[in-house]
Phi, psi and omega in degrees: 000127178261154177247134179269110183271016181272002178230149177226156179283156176301322181294321179290320178290327178295322176294319180300317186264356182069032182244165175283144180306328178294327176302318179295316179298327177294318179297323179293313180297328183279354179083009180273343179224108181291143180212164179231157174255137171244096187067236180268355186263139181265131179228147179248133177290137181300326175298319179293321179299312182295320181295318178297317180298322180292323185274348186239167173265077178254125173252114180286159177301327175295316181287331177294321178295318181295325178291333182284347182287000000 
């Protein structure tokens, strides 16, 4: 069985951005962040995440850690 790593869960994205998962779901409902459903699970494409990060002033937890060095 192969896993497609081109999608992430809202909970993973919320940790990456330091936001509450509901904030991610609000962005999706507002149409500002495209997502798809796999059954009952909501997933966000990595390309959409990268495009959103490029268009916004988003500091991910990883980049915040890099800035602290």
